[in-house]
C-alpha positions as CSV (number, residue, x, y, z in Angstrom):
1,X,0.9,12.3,-1.8
2,X,3.3,10.6,0.3
3,X,6.5,11.6,2.5
4,X,9.4,8.5,3.3
5,X,10.8,9.1,6.5
6,X,13.6,7.0,7.7
7,X,14.4,4.7,10.6
8,X,16.3,2.8,12.7
9,X,15.5,-0.5,11.2
10,X,12.2,0.6,10.1
11,X,10.9,3.1,7.2
12,X,8.0,5.4,8.0
13,X,5.5,6.8,5.5
14,X,2.8,9.7,6.1
15,X,-0.1,9.7,4.0
16,X,-2.5,12.1,3.3
17,X,-4.6,12.0,0.5
18,X,-8.4,13.9,-0.4
19,X,-10.2,10.7,-0.5
20,X,-9.6,7.6,1.1
21,X,-9.8,5.5,-2.4
22,X,-6.7,8.1,-2.8
23,X,-5.0,7.5,0.6
24,X,-5.0,3.2,-0.2
25,X,-3.7,4.6,-3.2
26,X,-0.7,6.7,-2.4
27,X,0.3,4.6,0.3
28,X,1.0,1.5,-1.8
29,X,2.7,3.4,-4.3
30,X,4.6,4.8,-1.4
31,X,5.7,1.1,-0.6
32,X,6.8,0.8,-3.8
33,X,9.2,4.0,-3.4
34,X,10.6,2.7,-0.5
35,X,11.1,-0.6,-2.4
36,X,12.6,1.2,-5.1
37,X,10.7,-0.7,-7.2
38,X,11.9,-1.6,-11.3
39,X,9.6,-3.5,-13.7
40,X,9.2,-4.7,-17.4
41,X,6.1,-4.4,-19.5
42,X,4.0,-6.9,-18.7
43,X,1.0,-5.6,-17.2
44,X,-0.3,-7.9,-14.5
45,X,-3.5,-7.4,-12.6
46,X,-5.1,-9.6,-9.3
47,X,-8.4,-8.9,-8.0
48,X,-8.3,-8.6,-4.0
49,X,-10.9,-9.1,-1.8
50,X,-11.3,-9.2,2.0
51,X,-12.6,-7.8,5.2
52,X,-11.1,-6.3,8.6
53,X,-11.7,-5.1,12.1
54,X,-11.4,-1.3,10.8
55,X,-10.2,0.6,8.2
56,X,-6.4,1.4,9.8
57,X,-6.7,-2.5,9.8
58,X,-7.9,-2.6,6.1
59,X,-5.3,-0.3,4.9
60,X,-2.5,-2.5,6.6
61,X,-3.9,-5.7,5.4
62,X,-4.1,-4.3,2.2
63,X,-0.7,-3.8,1.9
64,X,0.2,-6.7,3.2
65,X,-1.6,-8.2,0.5
66,X,-0.1,-6.3,-2.4
67,X,2.9,-6.6,-0.5
68,X,2.9,-11.0,-0.6
69,X,1.6,-10.6,-4.4
70,X,4.1,-8.4,-5.8
71,X,6.4,-11.1,-4.6
72,X,4.5,-14.1,-6.1
73,X,4.2,-12.6,-9.2
74,X,7.6,-10.8,-9.1
75,X,5.4,-7.3,-9.8
76,X,5.2,-3.4,-9.6
77,X,1.9,-2.9,-8.4
78,X,1.2,1.2,-9.4
79,X,-2.9,1.0,-9.9
80,X,-5.8,0.1,-7.9
81,X,-9.3,0.2,-9.6
82,X,-11.5,-0.1,-6.7
83,X,-15.1,-2.2,-6.9
84,X,-15.9,-1.3,-3.7
85,X,-14.1,0.3,-0.7
86,X,-16.2,0.5,2.8
87,X,-14.6,0.8,6.3
88,X,-14.4,-2.8,6.8
89,X,-14.1,-4.5,3.2
90,X,-12.5,-3.7,0.1
91,X,-12.9,-6.3,-3.3
92,X,-10.2,-4.2,-5.5
93,X,-8.2,-5.2,-9.4
94,X,-4.6,-4.2,-9.0
95,X,-2.6,-3.6,-11.8
96,X,1.1,-3.2,-12.7
97,X,4.3,-4.2,-14.7
98,X,6.4,-7.8,-14.0
99,X,8.8,-9.0,-13.6
100,X,9.8,-6.5,-10.8
101,X,13.3,-5.8,-9.4
102,X,13.3,-4.5,-5.7
103,X,16.3,-2.4,-4.4
104,X,15.3,-2.5,-0.9
105,X,12.9,-5.0,0.5
106,X,10.2,-4.7,2.8
107,X,9.5,-7.5,5.7
108,X,6.1,-6.4,6.7
109,X,4.3,-3.8,6.6
110,X,3.1,-3.0,10.4
111,X,0.4,-1.7,12.9
112,X,2.4,0.7,14.8
113,X,2.0,4.1,14.5
114,X,-1.0,3.4,12.0
115,X,-4.0,5.4,12.4
116,X,-6.9,6.1,9.2
117,X,-8.3,9.4,10.4
118,X,-10.1,12.4,8.5
119,X,-7.9,15.3,9.8
120,X,-9.1,19.0,8.5
121,X,-10.9,17.4,5.5
122,X,-8.2,15.0,4.3
123,X,-7.7,11.3,5.2
124,X,-3.9,10.4,6.4
125,X,-1.8,8.2,8.2
126,X,1.3,7.4,9.5
127,X,2.6,3.7,8.1
128,X,5.8,1.8,9.3
129,X,7.5,-0.5,7.2
130,X,9.9,-3.5,9.0
131,X,12.9,-3.6,6.3
């Protein structure tokens, strides 16, 4: 589940999910909801793998990588299959459709306010996107 929260020069996205995998998936889908993405029928899949210093940085880096891939491949990624996901490492296949058109551009995924944490049995974070 995600909620888009408007801000002057940025857009905030509050994400809450029952599992860490769902948090990453919902954050990615929320990012594309902000972009008001629409896509064609061609299926596009890309493998991504990297490590980060902690779970929060991993989520921000994941979204940044997916955003870059979306612009390079002109694709809307709406599904992710995790090969592995730890507190500091990710290996996954993102799948979506192309060609994509984005009504709202996101320039960057920021670390501002990001803090992935487990609260009352659910994973949550706030994300700020520079538009």
